[in-house]
N, C-alpha and C positions, 0 to 999 in steps of 0.2 A: 503493499499499499503506499509506496513512496509518492505517488501522484497526490494521495490524500494529505500526505505530510507537506508536500510542496504547496499545495493549496492553503492549507492551514497557515503556512508562514506569509503567503502572498497576501491572502485577504484577511489575514488574522487580526492586525491591530483593532479595526473598527468593530469587527465581530467579537474580539475578547472584551472590549471597553462595554459592549452592550450587554454581554452576559455578566459582567463583573457587577454591573448594577442590579442584577437579578437576584445575586445570593442573599440570602436571608442573613440579617446582622448578627442573630444569635449564633448562627453556624460558624460565622467568622470569630466571633468572641470565643465559643467553645474550642475552636482550632487552635488560636493563641494560647489557650490555657493548657491543652494537651501538649502542645509544643514546648511551653515552658515546664511542663512536668517532666518532660525528658531530660531537660538540662538539670533540673532539681535531682531527679533520680540518678544521672550520671555523676553528678558532685557527691551524692550519697555513697554511689559504688566507689569513687575514687578514694573517698575518706576511709573505706573499709580496707582498701588495698593499701593505702599509706600506713595504717595500724600495723600491719605484718611487719614493717621496719620500725615501728615505734615512732613514727612521725605524725604527731598529734595535732594536726591542723583542725580548727573548729569548722563547722558546717558553712558558716558565714563566710570563711576564708576560702574554702574550697569552692563555694558557689560563686565568689567573685572571680576567681582564677578561671573557672569552667566558662563563665560569661565572656571574659576577656578572650579566652580561646575560641569561643563560639563567633565572636566578633572577627578574629583572623580568618576564621574559616570560610568567611562570606568571599574572600578573593583570592584565598591561596589555592593551590592545586588540590583537587580531590575534596572530599567532604571531611578530611582528618588533617588537613594543613595546620591548623590551629594548634595542634599537639606539640608542635615546636614551640610555641610561645607558653603553652602550658608547662612543658619541661623545663623552660628557661625559668618561670616564676618559681617552680616547685623547687629547683635547686636552689634559689635564693632565699628560700624559707628555711633552710638549715645550714649550718655551719660545717658539721662532720660527716653528713650523709647526704651530699649532693648527688653522688653517683645513684644511690638507692632512690633518692627522690625522683630522678629522671627515669629509673627503671618502672617505678609505679605508674607513670604516664604511659609507658609501652604496654605494660601488663594490663592496665585498665582497658586500653584500647584493644588489645587482643582479646580479653575476656568479652567485651562488648561486641566485637566483630564476630567471635566464635558463637555466641549465643543468637545472634540475628542469623547467622549462616544455618545453625541448626533449627531455628524457628522456620526460616523459609524451606529447609529439607522436610521437615515434618509436615509443612502445609502443601507440600507437593502430592501428598497421598489423596486427599479429599478433592484435589485439583487434576487427578492423574488423567481423568479423560480429556480435559482441555488441553493438557501439555502433550497428549498422544495425539490430538487433532491437528496440532500447528508446529511444524518443525522449528520456526523462529522462537516460539516459546521453549520448545524442548532444548534448543540450543542456549538460551538464557539459564534454563534450569542446570545445563551441563556446566556452564562456567561457574554458577554457585556451587556444584558439587566439587569441581576443582578446587575452588576458593576454600571449601570447608575440609577437603583433604589437606591441603597445605596447611590452613591454619591449625588443625589438630597436630599435624606433624610438629609445626613450630612450637605449639604449646607443650607437647610431650618432650621434645628436647630441652626447651627452656626450663620447665619446671621439674623435670624429673632425669633429664640426661641420658646418658648412654653412649655418647659418642667416645668420650674417654676410655671407656672400657673396650670399645672396638678398637680404638687408635690410641694405644697407651701414650704416645708422643704428642697428643693433640694439645695439651697443656702448655708443653714446652714452646711449640710452635706458635701458641697464642700470646705467651710472654714475649716473644721475639717480634711481634707486630708493633707498629707505632701505638703508643698509648696502650700497650699489651697489659700493664697492671690495672689499668681502669677496665678493660674490656673483662679481664678476670674477675674483677670486683663485681661488676655488672652481671656476670654469670652467676657468680655466688648469690647476688641479690636476687635472681630469677629462682635459684634453687630454693629459696627460703618459702616461696609460695606452693611449691611440691610438699613442703612439710606443714602447710596450713590448710589442710583440705576443708575444714569449715568455713574459712574465709573464700575460698574458691566457690563452694557451693551456695553461700549467701550472695556472693557478688553474681553468680550466674542466675541465680533465682530473682534477683532485683533486676537483672538485664532482661528477663522474660517479661516482666511488668513493664519496662520500659519499651519493649517491643510492641506490647499490646497499645500503649499510649501512642505509638508512632502510626499503627493502622487506625487507631480511633481519629486521629487528627485528619487523616485523608476521608474517613468515613463520614465525618460530620460535613467536611466540605462538599462531598458528593451529594450527600442528603441537602444541603443548603442550595445546591444547583439544580436539584431534581433529576439527578443521574441515577439511573437504575443498576447500581453496580452491588452484586451480592457481597455482604461482607466476607464470605468464605474465598471468594475470589480475591479480594483487596487483602486478605492475610497471606497470600502468596505474592501479589503483585507488589505490595509496599515493601516487604523485606528484601525481594529480589532487586528491585530497584535501589534501595538504599546500599545494598552490598556492592553493587556494580558501579554505582556513583562514588563510592569511596576510593575507587582507583583513580590515582592522580594523573588525569588526563586533561580535565578543564577546570578553571577556577571554580571552587565549591560544586563541582559535577554539573555546572549550568550548561545547558545543551543537551549534554548526554543523557542526564535525568529527563528532559521533557521529550526527547526523541523516543525513549524506552516507554514513557507512559502512552504516547500515541501509539506506538507499535504493539504494546500489549493490550490496550483498551479497543483497539480497532478489531479484534477477532468477532466474527459473527455471533459467538455466544454472549459476548458483552455488548459489541455494538454501539461504542460511544463515537460520535463524530470527532474528527481529528481536532478541530479548533475547541470543542470541550474538554477533550483530554489534555491538551496543552493548558487550557485555563485552569484545570485542576491542579496541574503540576506547578505552574507559575503561582497560584493563590498559595500552595504549600510552601513554596519558596519565599513568598512575601511574609508569611508567618515566621519563616526563620530568619527573615531580614529583620524583622520587628525587634526580635531577641538579639539580632546582632547589634542593633543600634542602641539598644540596652546595655549590651556588653561594651560597645564603643565609649558610652558615657562612664561606665565603670572604670574603663582603661584610662579615660582622662583623669578621673578622681584618683585612681590608683597611682598614677606617675605624679600628680601634684601633692599628693598626700606624703610620698616617699616611704609608706608603709611597707613596701617590699622589701626594704633593708632590714636585716634581722641579724 
């Protein structure tokens, strides 16, 4: 349906503006609330991860840094570019555990991505007929499957190791690399999470709640636009799009995400016009931008106050 996509972008702006005015205000407000809930839940999860290394940031502080990271996500590549700033500020929150603080950002992202991939994989089963009927949807599902396999492998090696047992001189090789001591310390910091299964389980459970909030954000927007999309289909479409948009190809996944929305929602079983599918994606992105603006204000205050120095 390339032609549909081209028509949507050619005739889209006037049609998009007409449809924006049709959305119910309550739906837009609920969407913003669900988006905000995902940021708060993400801050709670990161706080759990920080505690494994004895870094006791308050919820307010983790929420501030998370909002700043969300602000940078709006223009850095992929939907995880803000993690660079998050890691920077995390390192500045401690004097003696800077490496461990940075590692918590990576681990938090890995847990969140892994949970989203598993959520998407589970939701493939009730949508199996839809995937089987369309090669392009099956191809996207395959990409998610590959990402899930890779994420599981990275988590297994990071948390529980095994490479040094297979290659006894791996640690010696690691120490000879530039910044080898810091890399080894980061590896040991990751190993501590393998010794904290309760923390991993709680963070994973919280991530699943966060995933539901992501689906609800899109569902209320669809309801507000009177788009007849079944929640069971959205429970697959939304996590698949989030996972693929996380790949650092475009700033904040913009363009990539919109194309996939148009692509997935245009199948006959769902049959959403390209313009409306594009609008749904852009409205969701607008909600994300709203919280990015909040994060930008926090960032200005953050810098002016000098509170990041500890």
